[in-house]
C-alpha positions in Angstrom: 38.2 -12.8 -31.1 35.9 -10.0 -32.1 32.3 -10.0 -30.8 29.4 -7.5 -31.2 27.8 -8.1 -27.8 28.7 -9.5 -24.4 25.8 -11.2 -22.7 26.2 -11.9 -18.9 23.8 -14.2 -17.1 23.9 -13.4 -13.4 23.8 -16.1 -10.8 25.8 -18.0 -8.2 28.2 -20.8 -9.1 27.8 -24.2 -7.6 25.2 -27.0 -8.0 23.2 -25.9 -5.0 22.1 -22.8 -6.9 21.1 -24.4 -10.2 17.3 -23.9 -10.7 17.1 -21.0 -8.3 15.4 -17.7 -9.1 18.7 -15.9 -8.7 20.2 -18.1 -11.5 17.5 -17.4 -14.1 20.0 -15.3 -16.1 22.3 -18.3 -16.4 19.4 -20.4 -17.8 19.0 -17.9 -20.7 22.7 -18.3 -21.5 22.3 -22.1 -21.6 19.4 -21.8 -24.1 21.4 -19.4 -26.3 24.5 -21.7 -26.2 22.4 -24.7 -27.0 20.7 -23.0 -29.9 23.9 -21.7 -31.5 26.4 -24.5 -30.8 28.3 -22.9 -28.0 30.5 -24.8 -25.5 31.3 -23.2 -22.2 34.8 -23.3 -20.8 36.3 -21.7 -17.7 38.3 -18.5 -18.4 40.4 -18.1 -15.3 41.6 -14.4 -15.9 38.0 -13.2 -16.0 36.7 -15.8 -13.5 33.8 -16.8 -15.8 32.3 -19.7 -17.8 32.5 -18.4 -21.3 31.6 -19.2 -24.9 31.0 -17.3 -28.1 28.4 -18.0 -30.8 27.5 -16.7 -34.2 23.9 -15.7 -34.8 23.4 -14.7 -38.4 25.9 -12.0 -39.3 26.8 -11.3 -35.7 28.8 -12.8 -32.9 28.2 -12.6 -29.2 30.1 -13.8 -26.1 28.1 -15.5 -23.3 29.5 -15.3 -19.8 28.5 -16.7 -16.4 30.7 -15.0 -13.7 32.1 -17.5 -11.3 32.2 -14.9 -8.6 29.2 -14.9 -6.3 26.4 -12.6 -7.4 27.4 -9.8 -5.1 30.8 -9.6 -6.8 29.7 -9.9 -10.4 31.5 -6.7 -11.4 34.9 -8.4 -10.6 34.3 -10.7 -13.6 32.3 -8.4 -15.9 34.8 -5.5 -16.0 37.7 -7.7 -17.3 35.4 -9.4 -19.7 34.5 -6.1 -21.4 38.3 -5.3 -21.6 39.0 -8.7 -23.1 36.5 -8.2 -25.9 37.3 -4.4 -26.2 33.6 -3.5 -25.8 32.1 -0.5 -24.1 29.2 -0.8 -21.5 26.6 -0.1 -24.2 27.5 -3.4 -25.8 26.8 -5.3 -22.5 23.6 -7.1 -21.8 23.1 -8.3 -18.2 20.3 -10.9 -17.8 19.0 -11.1 -14.2 16.2 -11.9 -11.9 13.8 -9.1 -10.9 11.7 -9.3 -7.7 9.7 -6.2 -8.7 8.2 -8.0 -11.8 5.6 -10.8 -11.7 6.9 -14.3 -12.5 7.6 -14.7 -16.2 7.3 -11.0 -17.1 10.3 -9.6 -19.0 11.5 -6.0 -19.4 14.4 -4.5 -21.2 16.0 -1.2 -20.2 19.2 0.7 -20.7 20.7 2.2 -17.5 18.4 3.2 -14.6 18.3 2.3 -11.0 19.5 -0.9 -9.4 16.3 -1.9 -7.6 18.4 -3.3 -4.7 20.0 -5.9 -6.9 23.5 -6.5 -5.6 24.8 -8.1 -8.8 23.9 -4.9 -10.7 25.4 -2.8 -8.0 28.7 -4.6 -8.2 28.8 -4.3 -12.0 28.0 -0.5 -11.9 30.7 0.0 -9.3 33.4 -1.8 -11.4 32.4 -0.2 -14.7 31.9 3.3 -13.1 28.6 3.6 -15.1 25.2 2.1 -15.2 24.8 2.6 -19.0 24.5 -1.1 -19.9 21.5 -3.0 -21.1 19.4 -5.0 -18.5 17.2 -7.8 -19.4 15.0 -8.3 -16.3 13.1 -11.5 -15.8 10.4 -11.3 -13.2 10.5 -13.9 -10.4 8.0 -12.2 -8.1 8.2 -10.9 -4.6 8.7 -13.1 -1.5 5.8 -13.4 0.9 7.6 -10.9 3.2 10.8 -9.0 3.1 12.6 -11.2 5.7 12.2 -14.2 3.3 13.9 -12.4 0.3 17.2 -14.3 0.4 15.4 -17.7 0.7 13.1 -16.6 -2.1 15.9 -16.1 -4.6 18.3 -18.8 -3.5 15.9 -21.8 -3.2 14.9 -23.9 -6.2 12.0 -22.6 -8.2 8.8 -24.4 -7.1 6.9 -26.4 -9.8 3.9 -24.0 -9.6 6.0 -21.2 -11.3 8.6 -23.3 -13.1 6.6 -23.8 -16.3 6.0 -20.0 -16.5 9.6 -19.2 -16.0 10.7 -21.8 -18.6 8.7 -19.9 -21.2 10.2 -16.6 -20.0 13.8 -18.0 -20.3 13.1 -18.9 -24.0 11.5 -15.6 -24.6 14.5 -13.8 -23.0 16.8 -15.7 -25.3 14.8 -14.5 -28.3 15.1 -10.9 -26.9 18.9 -11.2 -26.6 19.0 -12.3 -30.3 16.9 -9.3 -31.2 19.2 -6.9 -29.3 22.2 -8.4 -31.2 20.5 -8.1 -34.6 18.5 -4.8 -34.2 19.7 -3.0 -31.1 18.2 -2.5 -27.6 15.6 0.1 -28.7 13.7 -2.4 -30.9 13.9 -5.0 -28.2 12.6 -2.6 -25.6 9.8 -1.6 -27.9 8.6 -5.2 -28.5 9.4 -6.8 -25.1 8.0 -3.9 -23.0 4.9 -3.4 -25.1 4.1 -7.2 -25.3 3.6 -7.3 -21.5 1.7 -4.6 -19.7 
Protein backbone atom coordinates (compact mmCIF):
# COMPACT_ATOMS: atom_id res chain seq x y z
CA UNK A 1 0.00 0.00 0.00
CA UNK A 2 1.54 3.27 -1.13
CA UNK A 3 0.62 6.51 0.65
CA UNK A 4 1.85 10.09 0.21
CA UNK A 5 1.50 11.11 3.85
CA UNK A 6 1.27 9.53 7.30
CA UNK A 7 -0.93 11.50 9.70
CA UNK A 8 -0.56 10.58 13.38
CA UNK A 9 -3.04 11.83 15.95
CA UNK A 10 -1.50 11.81 19.40
CA UNK A 11 -3.48 10.72 22.42
CA UNK A 12 -3.89 7.99 25.00
CA UNK A 13 -5.79 4.76 24.29
CA UNK A 14 -8.78 3.83 26.43
CA UNK A 15 -12.31 5.17 26.92
CA UNK A 16 -11.31 7.28 29.95
CA UNK A 17 -9.25 9.58 27.68
CA UNK A 18 -11.86 10.14 24.96
CA UNK A 19 -12.80 13.81 24.85
CA UNK A 20 -9.70 14.96 26.75
CA UNK A 21 -7.43 17.80 25.61
CA UNK A 22 -4.56 15.33 25.17
CA UNK A 23 -6.63 13.36 22.61
CA UNK A 24 -7.54 16.30 20.37
CA UNK A 25 -5.24 14.94 17.64
CA UNK A 26 -7.22 11.69 17.56
CA UNK A 27 -10.44 13.67 17.02
CA UNK A 28 -8.90 15.16 13.85
CA UNK A 29 -8.20 11.63 12.56
CA UNK A 30 -11.83 10.65 13.25
CA UNK A 31 -13.07 13.61 11.17
CA UNK A 32 -10.73 12.77 8.28
CA UNK A 33 -11.68 9.09 8.36
CA UNK A 34 -15.39 9.94 8.38
CA UNK A 35 -15.03 12.45 5.52
CA UNK A 36 -13.16 10.03 3.27
CA UNK A 37 -14.68 6.65 4.11
CA UNK A 38 -11.91 5.23 6.26
CA UNK A 39 -12.34 2.36 8.71
CA UNK A 40 -9.84 1.99 11.55
CA UNK A 41 -8.42 -1.43 12.37
CA UNK A 42 -5.78 -2.48 14.87
CA UNK A 43 -2.36 -3.04 13.33
CA UNK A 44 -0.50 -5.10 15.95
CA UNK A 45 3.07 -4.84 14.58
CA UNK A 46 2.95 -1.04 14.79
CA UNK A 47 0.65 -0.92 17.82
CA UNK A 48 -1.73 1.56 16.18
CA UNK A 49 -5.31 1.97 15.03
CA UNK A 50 -4.84 2.51 11.32
CA UNK A 51 -6.73 3.32 8.14
CA UNK A 52 -5.86 4.83 4.79
CA UNK A 53 -8.00 7.11 2.68
CA UNK A 54 -7.93 8.67 -0.76
CA UNK A 55 -8.32 12.43 -1.02
CA UNK A 56 -8.40 13.58 -4.65
CA UNK A 57 -5.29 12.24 -6.36
CA UNK A 58 -3.50 11.48 -3.10
CA UNK A 59 -3.62 8.83 -0.43
CA UNK A 60 -2.85 9.20 3.27
CA UNK A 61 -2.59 6.83 6.20
CA UNK A 62 -4.22 7.87 9.49
CA UNK A 63 -2.78 6.36 12.67
CA UNK A 64 -3.58 6.56 16.37
CA UNK A 65 -0.74 4.95 18.38
CA UNK A 66 -2.02 2.54 21.01
CA UNK A 67 1.02 3.16 23.16
CA UNK A 68 0.50 5.81 25.77
CA UNK A 69 1.36 9.38 24.75
CA UNK A 70 4.85 9.30 26.30
CA UNK A 71 5.79 6.29 24.12
CA UNK A 72 4.29 7.45 20.80
CA UNK A 73 7.61 7.01 18.98
CA UNK A 74 7.45 3.23 19.56
CA UNK A 75 4.49 3.18 17.18
CA UNK A 76 5.42 6.03 14.80
CA UNK A 77 8.88 4.74 13.81
CA UNK A 78 7.59 1.34 12.57
CA UNK A 79 4.65 3.06 10.83
CA UNK A 80 7.07 5.20 8.78
CA UNK A 81 8.99 2.03 7.86
CA UNK A 82 5.81 0.19 6.91
CA UNK A 83 4.83 2.91 4.44
CA UNK A 84 8.43 3.58 3.32
CA UNK A 85 8.14 7.29 4.14
CA UNK A 86 10.69 9.71 5.50
CA UNK A 87 9.97 12.06 8.43
CA UNK A 88 9.17 14.98 6.10
CA UNK A 89 6.08 12.95 5.04
CA UNK A 90 4.83 12.69 8.63
CA UNK A 91 2.21 15.01 10.13
CA UNK A 92 1.80 14.80 13.91
CA UNK A 93 -1.44 16.36 15.19
CA UNK A 94 -1.27 17.22 18.88
CA UNK A 95 -2.53 19.39 21.72
CA UNK A 96 -0.54 22.52 22.54
CA UNK A 97 -0.69 24.20 25.97
CA UNK A 98 1.14 27.31 24.71
CA UNK A 99 -1.68 28.24 22.29
CA UNK A 100 -5.09 29.59 23.28
CA UNK A 101 -7.97 27.12 22.94
CA UNK A 102 -8.91 26.63 19.28
CA UNK A 103 -5.84 28.31 17.80
CA UNK A 104 -3.99 26.23 15.19
CA UNK A 105 -0.37 26.46 14.06
CA UNK A 106 1.63 24.41 11.57
CA UNK A 107 5.39 24.09 11.71
CA UNK A 108 8.13 21.83 10.44
CA UNK A 109 10.70 20.81 13.03
CA UNK A 110 11.46 23.06 15.98
CA UNK A 111 11.37 22.61 19.73
CA UNK A 112 9.24 20.16 21.67
CA UNK A 113 7.61 22.67 24.09
CA UNK A 114 7.74 20.02 26.81
CA UNK A 115 5.42 17.67 24.89
CA UNK A 116 6.34 14.10 25.82
CA UNK A 117 4.66 12.57 22.76
CA UNK A 118 6.80 14.72 20.46
CA UNK A 119 9.90 13.95 22.54
CA UNK A 120 9.32 10.20 22.11
CA UNK A 121 8.80 10.54 18.34
CA UNK A 122 11.94 12.62 17.92
CA UNK A 123 13.96 10.13 19.98
CA UNK A 124 12.78 7.15 17.90
CA UNK A 125 13.15 8.88 14.51
CA UNK A 126 16.48 10.52 15.47
CA UNK A 127 15.18 13.75 13.94
CA UNK A 128 12.62 16.45 14.64
CA UNK A 129 12.10 17.23 10.95
CA UNK A 130 8.46 16.23 10.79
CA UNK A 131 5.37 18.40 10.35
CA UNK A 132 3.51 19.39 13.51
CA UNK A 133 -0.09 20.52 13.49
CA UNK A 134 -0.56 22.15 16.89
CA UNK A 135 -4.05 22.67 18.30
CA UNK A 136 -4.26 25.09 21.21
CA UNK A 137 -5.92 23.78 24.37
CA UNK A 138 -4.79 26.62 26.66
CA UNK A 139 -2.69 26.62 29.80
CA UNK A 140 -3.86 25.13 33.10
CA UNK A 141 -4.64 27.57 35.94
CA UNK A 142 -1.24 26.67 37.46
CA UNK A 143 1.63 24.35 36.55
CA UNK A 144 0.77 21.77 39.19
CA UNK A 145 -2.56 21.19 37.43
CA UNK A 146 -0.96 20.45 34.02
CA UNK A 147 -1.62 16.69 34.01
CA UNK A 148 -5.26 17.08 35.10
CA UNK A 149 -5.72 19.84 32.52
CA UNK A 150 -4.78 17.63 29.56
CA UNK A 151 -6.22 14.31 30.78
CA UNK A 152 -9.69 15.38 31.95
CA UNK A 153 -12.63 15.76 29.58
CA UNK A 154 -12.84 19.13 27.86
CA UNK A 155 -15.39 21.35 29.67
CA UNK A 156 -18.45 22.55 27.76
CA UNK A 157 -17.22 26.15 27.91
CA UNK A 158 -14.41 25.41 25.44
CA UNK A 159 -15.79 22.30 23.71
CA UNK A 160 -17.61 24.21 20.92
CA UNK A 161 -14.46 26.22 20.16
CA UNK A 162 -12.33 23.08 20.00
CA UNK A 163 -14.90 21.29 17.80
CA UNK A 164 -14.43 24.07 15.22
CA UNK A 165 -10.64 23.76 15.56
CA UNK A 166 -10.78 19.98 14.99
CA UNK A 167 -12.61 20.48 11.67
CA UNK A 168 -10.25 23.30 10.65
CA UNK A 169 -7.27 21.08 11.50
CA UNK A 170 -8.72 18.34 9.26
CA UNK A 171 -8.95 20.91 6.44
CA UNK A 172 -5.30 21.83 7.04
CA UNK A 173 -4.20 18.17 6.87
CA UNK A 174 -5.94 17.92 3.48
CA UNK A 175 -4.11 21.07 2.39
CA UNK A 176 -0.75 19.62 3.47
CA UNK A 177 -1.54 16.48 1.45
CA UNK A 178 -2.52 18.43 -1.67
CA UNK A 179 -0.18 21.45 -1.57
CA UNK A 180 2.58 20.70 0.94
CA UNK A 181 3.33 22.12 4.41
CA UNK A 182 4.55 25.55 3.27
CA UNK A 183 1.17 26.51 1.82
CA UNK A 184 -0.62 25.15 4.89
CA UNK A 185 1.71 27.11 7.19
CA UNK A 186 1.14 30.27 5.21
CA UNK A 187 -2.64 30.02 5.48
CA UNK A 188 -3.05 28.50 8.97
CA UNK A 189 -0.46 30.66 10.68
CA UNK A 190 -1.57 33.87 8.96
CA UNK A 191 -5.26 33.25 9.61
CA UNK A 192 -4.77 33.42 13.34
CA UNK A 193 -2.59 36.09 14.91
